[in-house]
N, C-alpha and C positions, 0 to 999 in steps of 0.2 A: 268442202268449200275451198276454192283457191283463195290465196290472199296476195294481192298485188301490193301489200303493205308499203308504208312510206320508206322502209329501209331497202326496198328492192333495188333502187337505183342509187343508193347512198354512196356506193363505191365509185360512182361516175360523176360525183358532184364536183363542180368547180366553184369554190366559194368566192363570192363577190367581195373584193377588197381592193384598196388602193384606187378605187374609181371615184372620179370627181362627181359623177351623177349621184344625186341623193333623192330620196323619196319626197314627194310633195307633202306639205304639212297639212293639207286639207284632209278632213276625216269624212268617211263615207257615212251617209245617213241611212240607218237600218231601223225599220219600224220595230216596235216591241214584239216579243214572241218568246217561246221557250228556247232552251239552249240549242237544240238541233236546228231550229228555224233560223236563229240568229247566226249560227256558225255557217250554215249554207249560204245565206244571202251575203254575209260579210266576205266569205271566200270568193264568191263570184264577183263581187264588187272590186276586190283586190286584183283578181285576174283581169278584169276589164280595164282597170286603171293602170296596171303596171306591167302586164305581160308583154314580151317583145312583139308578139304577133297575136293579139287577142282574137278570139273566136266569137262570132255572133251567136247569141243564145237564141237559136231559132229551131226550126224543124230539123234541119240537118244536124245540128248539135244534139237534138233529142234522139235522132236515129243512132248516132254514134255512141252516145251514152247508153242507150238501150242495149246495143250489141255488146259493148264493152262490159257492162255490168253482168249481163246474163252469162257471158263467157268467163267472167271472173268468179262468179258464184258456182257455176257448174261447167267448167271447161272440159271435164272428163266425161260429161254426159251420163252421170250416175244418178241424177235425182229428178230431173224434169222430163216430161214427155211432151209430145206435140199438143196435147190438151192444155198443159200449163202454158205453153208458148202462145197458144190461141187466146188464153185468158189475159196474158200480158200484152198482146199486140194492140189492144185498144189504147195503150199509153205510148206507143212507139213515137207519136208526134206530139205528145202532151208533156213530156218531161221538162221542156224548156219553160212552159208556162207554170208548171208546178214549182220549178226551181226558183223562178223570179218571185213567186209568192211564199217561198220558204216552206213548201209542202213536200211531203214524202209519200204521196199516195202510191206511186208505182213501187217504190222501195218496200212499203208496208205489204203490198200484195205479194211481191216476190218472197219476202220473209215468211209470210203466212203459208204460202205454197211450199216453201223450202222446209219449214218445220213439219208440215204435214207429210212431206216426202221422207223426212227422217223417220217418222213413226212407221210409215209404210215399208220403207226399205229395210229398216231394222227387223221387222217381222219376217221379211223375206230371207235376209241372210241368216237369221237364227234358224229358220225352217230349213234352208239349204244346207247349213253346216251341221244340222242334226243327223243327216243321213250320209253314209259313205258315197264317195264319187265312184262312178264306173270309170276306172282309170284307163281302159283301153277303148272306150267309146270314141268313135271318130268325131272330128269337128275341128274348127279353126276359130281361134280368138283373134279379133282385130281391135287394136287400141283405138279409142275414139278421142278426139281432141276438139278444139273450138272450130275446126273446119268441118267437122262431121255433122250430119243431120241429127236432129233430136229423135229419140226413139218414138215410134208411131203411137204406142200405147203401153199400158202396164205389162201386157204379156211380153212384148219385145224387151222392155226394160228389165223385167224379172229374169228373162233368159240371159241378158247381158250380165246381170249380177251373178247368176249361176256360173257362167263361163269365166267371169272375172276372178271369182274365188277358186274355181277349179284350176285355172292357169297358175294361181299362187301355190296351191297344193302340189300340182305337178312339178313346178319349178323347184320347190323345196325337196320333194322326193327325188328328183333327178340329181340334185346336189348331194343329198345324203347317200344315194346309191353309188355315186361316183366315189365318195369318201370311203364307203364300205369296200368297194372294189380295190381301192388302193391300200387298204389296211393290211399290215403284215404282222400284227400282234396276236392274231388268233382270237381276238375279242368276239364274244357272241353279241350280235346286234338284234334289235327287235325285228319282227316280221314286217313285210310290206304293209299288211293290214294294220298292224299296231302303229307303224309310223304314220300312216294316213290318218288314223284316229288322233294321234298326237298333234299332227300339224293342223287338222281342222280345229282342235281345241285352242291351239295357239292363235290361229286366225280369228276365232270368235272372241278371244280375250282382247286382241288388238283392235278389232272393230268396235267392241263395246267401249273401250277407252276412247277411241276416235270420236264416236258419236256423242259420248258424254262431253268431251271437250267442245264439240260443235254446239251442243245445246247450252253449255255454260258460258259460251263466248259473250263477253260484255257487249251490251247494245252500242256503246261508243265505238268499239272496234268494228262492228258490222256497219255502222253508219259511216265510219271512216273509209271503209272499203267502197261504199257507194259514192262518197265524195271523190275518192280517187278514180272512180270511173269517169267522173266529169273532168278532173284535171288531166287525165290521160288523153283527152280529146285535144288539149292545147299542145302538148308535146310529151315525150316519154319521161322527162325529168322534172316536170311540175307535179307537185303532190301536196296533199294535206297531212300534217302531223298533229296528232293529239299531243297534249303536253308531255305525256310519258314517252311517246315516240321520239320527241325532240330530245329528251334527256338521254335516251339510249343512243341516238345519233351522235350527240356531243361526246359521249364516252368513246364510241367507236372512232370518231374523228380525232380526238385528242390522244388516244392511246393510254388513258389513265382513268381510274375511277376510285371512289372512296367506298369501301365496304369490307367484306370479310374474305373475299377471294374464293368463291365456290360457284360451280355451275349447278343449277337446279332444274328439276322438271316435275310435273305433276305425276303423282303415283297414287292411284285410287283416290282417296279422300284427302290425302296429305301431300307433302312435297318431299321429293327424294334428292339427295346429293348425288350427282352423277360424276363430278370430278372436282378436284381441289387445285386451285391455281398455285403452282409451285412458287414459293417465296412470299406468298400472301399471308395475311393474319391467321387464317384457318390452318394453313400448312405449318406455320411456325408453332401454333398452339398444340398440334399433334392430337387433339381430342376429336375433332370432327373428321369423319372419314367418308370416303366414297361408299355409297350403299346405305348410309344412315338416312332415316326418315325423320323429317322435322315435323313435330306435332304442335309446337307452340312457340311464340316469340314474345320476349319481354324486354321492354326498354327500362333503363335505370329509373327507379322510383315509381314504376308503373306495374300493373298487374300482368301476369302471363296471359296472352291472348291465344285462345285455341284457334288454329288455322284450318281446322277440318272443313273441307268444301270451299275454301277460299281460292279465288283465281290466282294463278301463279304470279302475275304481275303485281298483285296486291301483297303477296308474301314477300316478293323481292323488294318492294317498296318499304316494307317494314324492317327488312334485314339490312338494307343499305343505310348508310348514314355518314356523318362527318367523322373525319379522322380524330382519334382520341376518345370517341364515345364508345360505350360498351353495349353489346346486344347479348341477351341471354336466350339460348335455344333449348327447348325441351326436345330431346332426341331419342328415338327408338333405334337401338342398335340391331344389326342383323340377327343376333342371338335372342332378341326379344327384350333385353334389359332396357330400362329407361334411364337416361342420364341428362343432367343439366350441364350445358356447355356455355361458358362465358367467353366471348371473343371481343377484343378491342379492335375496333375498325381502324383501318389505315389506308393510305393511298396505295393502290395496286397499279403497278406499271406493267402494261402489256408490251414488253420489250420487243416482241417479234414484229411489231409495227414500225420499229425505228431503223434508221440508217445504220449500216455496219459495213466494215471493210476488212479485206484480207490482202495478202500479197501472193501473187502467183509467180514463183521463182522458176522461170523457164530455163533449165540447165542447158538444153540444146541450143537455144538462141542466145543464151547468156544475158537475156534481158530480165529485168524485174518489173512486173506489171502490177499496178494497183487495181483492185476490184472493189467497187462500192455497190452494195445492194440497197435499193430504196423502194420499200413496199408501197409507200403512199406519200403524198405531199401533205403530211399531217401538220396540224397547228393547234396548239392549246390556247385558243383565244380567251378562255375563261381565266387563264392564269398568265396573262401577258406581263405580269410584274417581274418577270425574270425566272420564275419557278417552272413555267410551262415549257414543253418541248416543241421546237419548231424545226421542220425538216431542213430549211435552208441553213440555219445555224449549225445543225448537226452535220450536214454534208460539208460545210465549210471546215469544220473541225476534222472530219475524216480526210479531206484533201490535204490539210496541213500535216496531219500525221503521216500520210503517204509521201508527201514531199520530203519530210524529214528522214524517210527511209530511202530517199533518192530513187524513186521509181522512174522507169523510162517511159511509161505511158499509163493511162487510166482507162478502165472500162466502167461505165455507169450503167447499171442494170435496172431498166424500168419495165421489165416484163411483168405483166399482170398488175401493174400499177394503175389503178383506176382514177387517179387524179387527187384533187384536194385544194389546197390553198393557192389562190392566184398570186398573192403577195410573195409567197415562198418561191413559186416557180419563176417569177420575174427576178427576184434576188439571186436565185440559183443560176439562172442563165448568165447573169452578170459575172459569175465567178470565172467564166471562160472567155469573155469578151471585154473590151473597154466599154465605156458608157455608150449607150445606143438603144434603139427600139428593140423590144422583145416580142410584143404582140400588139395587134390593133383590136380595139373593142368598139363595136358599133351598137348603139342602142336604138330604141324605138324612134322612128322619125329620121333615121340615118345619121344622127349625130355621132361623130367618130372621135375616139380618143386613142392616142398611141401611148402605151405603157412602156416606160424606158428604164433601163438600168442607168442610174445616175452616179454610180460609184466607179471612178476610173481605175480602181485597183483590179488587177487580173490575178485571181488566186491560183489559177493553173494555166500555163501557156504551152503545154506539151501535147503530144498525140492523144487523141480522145476518140473512143468508140462508145456509142450509145446503143444498148441492146433493147429492142422492143418486140412486142408480139401483138396479136389481134386483140388482146385484152389490155393493152396500154391505151389509156383514154385521157381525154380532157387535158389536165395540166401536163401529163406526160407528153401529149401531142404538141403542146405549146413549146416545151423545151426542145423536143426532137426537131420540130419544124424550124424553130429559130436557129438552132445550131446548123441545120442542114442549109438553110437559106444563106447564112453567113459563110458557108464553106468551112466551118470550124471543126466539125466532127463527122465521122462516118457513121451513118445510121444503119444498123444491122438487125435483121429480124425476118418475121413472116411477111406474107404478101402485103399487108397494110395494117395500120393500127386501127383502133375501134371506130373512129370517125365521129366523135362527139365534139362539136364546135360551138357549144352554147354555155352561157354563164348564168348561174342561179344565185338567188339571194333569199334568205329567210326573212319573212315579214311576220312579226308578232301581231296577230290580228287584234289583240286587245288594244293596241296603240293606234289602230286605224279607225276605231269607232268611239264615239263619246257615250258615256252611260253604260247601261246594260251590266252593271256591276253584279247583279244577281245571277247572271249566267256565265260570268268569266271565271277561269280562263277559257278562252275559245280555242286555243291552239295556234299553230303556226302554218303558214303556207310557204312552201319553197317553190319559187316560180322563176321561169326563164325570163331574164330582163334584157339580155344582150347576146350577141354572137361575137365570137372572137375570130380574127383573121391573121393569117401569117403576115410577116412583114413584106412578103412579096405580093400581097394582095389577095391570094387565094384563101379559101376556107378549108379547114379540116373537116367540116361538117359532112357527114356521109362518106366522103372519100378517104379520110384519115391521112396519115403520112406514109408514103411509099418509101421503104428503106432504100438506101443506096446499094446495099448488098442484101439480096433476098435469099434466105436459107430455107430448105425443105422443112415442113412442119407436119406433124401427124394430124393436125386439125385444119390444115390449110384448105381442104375441100368442103368444109362445113360452112354453111351460111351463118355468119356472125356479124356483130357490129351494130352500129346505129341504124344502118339501113334496114335491119331486120326488126327494129322496134316499131311500136304502134305510133303513128302520127309524127314522125320526125320532121323537123324543119328542113327546108330545102338547102341545097348547096348554092352559094352565091360568092361573088368576089367584089372587091373594092380596089381603089388605087393603092399601089404599093407605097410603103414608107421609104424614107431616105436612110439607107443603112450601109455600113461598110465596117470592116475590121482588118487589122494587119497584125494580129497576134500570132496566128498560125493558120495559114490558108492551104487547104488540100489542093494540090496541083496535078495529082496523078490518079484521079478517081478511076479512069478507064483501066489503068494497070492494076489498081487495087481490086476492082471488080473481076478482072480477067484472072488474076491469081487465085482469088477466092473460088471462082467458078471451077477452075481446074482442080483445086483441092476437093471441093464438094463432089465433083464428078468422079473422082478417084476414091472417094470415101465409101467403103461398104456400109458404114453406119447411116450416112445420109441417103444412100440408095435404099436401104431398108426402111428408113423413115418415110420416103416417098411411097414405097409399096404399102406401108402401114396406113398411110393416109387414105388409100383406096379401101382398105379393110374397115377403117373407122367410119368412112362415109357409108359403106354398105350396111354396117351395123346400125348406124343412126337412122337410116332410111327404112329399116325393117319395122313393120308395125303389125305383122300377122304371125301367129304361132300355133302349131298343132296342139290340140288338147289331149290327144292320146299319149300316154306316158312314154311308150317306146319311140314314137315318132319325135316327141319333144327331146328325148335323150339323144337321138341321132342328130337332130339339128344342133343341140347344145354342144355335143361332143365335137362336131365339125367346127363350130364357132370357136371353141376353146382350143382345139388343136391349131387352128389358124392363129389365134391370139398368142399361144405359147411360142410361136415362131418369133415373136417380137418382144417377149418378156425380158430378154437380156440386152435390149437396145442400149440401156444406159447403165450396164453393170461394170463396164471397164473403166479403170482410172485413166483419164486422158489429160489431167492436169496434176501431175504427181507432186509438184512443189507448192502446195497450198499451205500458207503459214499465217498465223495470227501476228498482228503487230505487237511488238514487245510491250508497248505501253498499255495494251488491252489485257495482257495475260493475267496480271495479279488479281483484278476483280473476277475474272472468269474462273480461275483456279480456286478462288476462295469460296465459291458457291457451287455445290455439287450439281444443282439443277442447271445453272448457267453453263457449267462445263459440259454436261450431257447435250444441251441444245447446241452448244458451239461445235461439238464433235459432229453432230448431224449436219449442221450448216457446212462445215468444211468438207465433209464427205460428199454432200450433194454438189458442191462446186467442183470437187475433184473429178466427178463423173459427168460433168455437163459438157456435151459436145459443142453447144452453142458458145459457151464461154471459151472453149478451146479455139474455135474459129475466130472469135473476137480477139484472142491473144495473137493468133496468126496475123490478123489484119493490123493490129497495133505494130507488130514486128515489121510487117511490110511498110507501114507508114514511116517507121524509123529509118528504114533503108532507102525508101523512095523519096520521102519528104525531108529527110535530114538536112540535106544541103540546099534543096530547092524551095523550102518553105520560108516565107518571110517571118521573122520573129523579132519583136521589139520588146525590150525590157520595160516592165511597168512596176511602179513602186507598190510594195505590199504593206 
């Protein structure tokens, strides 16, 4: 079963903040019913009342939900046949009426058929994997996806399962035989038949575990998937969150959680520790280790609870807790010994999500360039009392530290930054301009609001480059677009940013209906309430932000972005805002672009990146594979030989003078784990050709704009 779960688009969220528009105080009237019925009708009522562009709950809606849900449940075409689809088709135009009534008739039928298919296909794969594959039998396997037709009958579906698993065995054998061919130790390896037997056994174990997880999936998770097939009809970023899903989102968004600092996964009937968060409580305690199996959980003054067979999210819920409280774990070590481990919970900071800076000391050009990496526009709204981390505040501190080092320019890296807090992006844009508009927001009914930086301070008034790529989305696009429209920064990156120009807000559904206390909490709906627009009036929706300087990218030929999502809202435009700035205006953009183009054309690395883009596109488009081992090995070897041509693309150090700021060194060197992560960070920056070109552009700005740019001093 595919899961379009609520966290699928969480990285592309733009949190609704600073907006004058508020939700109406009227509550929706939902008739009595069980929890699923109340949740469904409340969700639809909220979508109808508050979504930016509500969808009529009619036959068209029904058709779209029908297709969305079946593709979500079985997008790989592994479980249903045309016979199942024929049984479902009677409800193709009935889901709208069922939804209004709070009924799940279509959902129930799909679930019944899906569970029956689990039983059927499990017997098939057990039967198939019980016998050796004919490794040289001819044949071709073609991947199926949601654009593929459904298998006509059980015979076709069973053959697909056979080929599906044979492809897996053949791929593993090809990998192992390549490893054996390259071995120089003289080690004796198992025969081909023995390896084939071993890999079939491994696949059987993996499939047994997968099917058990599917069977044990909580009903609330499966219903949530169905509800999200409905929200997906409205737009890609509207979704339903169960209470636990919202809690997980808050952790991801804030970059902090309270717990023991361990990553867990289901292992047979129990829960296994797969990793320990460096610096967290479990890491400090030194008793809980990777590979340990948790058998029981005990809270202070309570009995030990046996977690055998317990869903993973319930185990996690029992282990998580408030800072300062103690959880006791009954643990089976890899050697079979049983141990009780007591861990005091604490706040775990996921510091990779936070802003950090370096200095790139370019000895050739004798310039000192500041570099700020911002992974997301994070904001800890749950701890707004001063203890929470906010991206704008952190970036302001990094700017100040860089200024104290007398940098000649700054690079702000927003690559792969999927967005976040709207309040923070407005504040952050204001660091580079005097007071003025940053973004326009239009809600339902075309009511427009201009969000402005109202602080006349300019934290940084020098040369600025903003790095983006096709995964820079939402808040990243607001900042890049505003600084581009103001002529304040040079935007550098791939063909275009992601193209998400919509604003979401979380609505606690409990607060939108009266009564129904017996079935609360209902969960949360994240819905699109507004679209944002550049200050020049254009939208970033679908089109994104086109950089001033476009650099070759290995993924530039792949179809990505908002336009590739299901049901995206359309591109529109409104009147421009009144904006201007005289802090630092780029007056030689043509020259900057021409100089960069000459460097890129002369760069062997960028030439190879363009060639690699063609290879990546060919590999992404491939969906058919030979099933005969020898043919598969020939194809794989050709693909690997071609890939090896580009493995050293980013091996060379192109930024030799990458330095930490002195003020940051003490806490880094005092923590072994921080020091190791810092070394990795610096090494990645030193080999990044995109940062190298950004440095070159900053140096060009210094030379070209140094005397021609209008600069006015602003009080800090």
